[in-house]
N, C-alpha and C positions, 0 to 999 in steps of 0.2 A: 504494500500500500504506500503510495507516495502522491505528492501533489506539486503545486506551483508550476502549472503550465498555462495558467490564466483561463483555461476552458476545461470543463469537465467532460469526460468521455470514458467509454469502456472499450477495451481491446481484448481480443481473443488471440492468444499465441498458439501457433500450430507447429507441429513437428516438421522438420525439414524433409525427412524421408517419407513420412506417412500422410502429412497434411491434416492429421487428426488434432483436435483441440487438446492441448496439454496444460494450459494455464490461462489465466485471465488477469487483466489489470483493471482496477477500479481507480481511475485517475480523477482527483478532485481539482476544483478550481483553486484560485489563489486568494489569500486574504489581502493581497495588494491590488490596487486598481490597475486597469489596463484599458486601452481604447475600447469604448462601448461595452465594457464588462463591469458588472458589480463585483465587489469583493465577496468571497464566499469561503466556507469551510465545511468539512464533513465530519460528523461524529460517527465512528463505527464502534459499537458496543460488542465486546467479545464474551463468550461463555468462558468463565475462569478455568474450567476443567478441560474443555476441548479446544479452546482458543478459536472456535468457529464463530463467525458473526451472527448475532441474534437481532441486531438492529443497525440500520444505516440511515442517517438523516443528514440532509444538506441544508445549510443556513446561508442567507445572503443579506447584504446591506444595500438598500436602495439609495444609491448615491444621489441620483437626481432629486428624489423627494427630500432628503435631508439637506441638500444644498439650497433648496427652496424654502426650507423651514429650519433655519440655523439655530433657533432657540429650543427646538425639541431635542430630547436626548436620542442620539443615534443608536438604534438597536438592530441587531441581526434578527431576522425573522425566518422561521422554518419555511424552506422552499418546497421540500417534499420528503416523505418517508419512502424509502426504496421499496419496501414490501407492499405498501399501499399503492404506490404509483404503478408498479408492475404486476399487481394482483398475486403476490407470492405470500403464502401463509408461513413458510419456514425457509429462512435463508440458508 
């Protein structure tokens, strides 16, 4: 798990010889700003025993809104919950 590419995306790594899926990357956005992108971060909660993810949530800060409302406290808002967004009951 890693981040700071300014855009979030998912990638499937495939074996060179077989072409079969062998791994995946869950790439998070960045907490720093970038052209036309709001800062964001992802919280991945892991099961303590298995170290498997039980929850993945992404949060963002609406820069445009808080620039227009400078007296309001800037807060990160949940953008989506991975399981809910993709209709998955068990990660």
